[in-house]
C-alpha positions, 0 to 999 in steps of 0.5 A: 303067458297067455291062457285063455278059454273059448266055447265052440263047437265039438268038430271045430274043438277037434280040428283045433285040438290036432292043431295044436297038439302038432304045434312045436312053436307057440310063439310062431303059431301065435305070431302066424295068427296075428300076421293072417288077422293083419293081413285080412284086415289090409285086404278088406280095407283095400276093397272098402276104399275102392268102393267108397272111391267109386261113391266119392267120384259120383257125389264129388265129396271125401267120405269124411265130408260126406259122415258128417253131413250125413250124421248131421242130417244134411244129407236124405236117407238116400239108399246110396247114402246108407250104404255110403256109411256103413261101408266108411263105419266099416273102414273106420272100425277096420283101420283101429282093429288094424292099428291095434295089432301093428 
């Protein structure tokens, strides 16, 4: 059994208590939260990949190749490259989270 505490604003606490008091099946509720998070991560990954595809096409290299060159200092600190690096890091983090939730 899982028992946890977290801090939220009073209004959020009241709203959450109303939801929890109306729940009949806590297992289904917990699974639906996990499913929702998985769905959101999948959407985010798709959007990140679309953005990364544009940069990959523009610069004719994969994001992994780019990240290796960028982290080694081979590429300059161009605005596109800064964005690309951030997007790629977010993709990697989201993929890791998704893997852990599945």
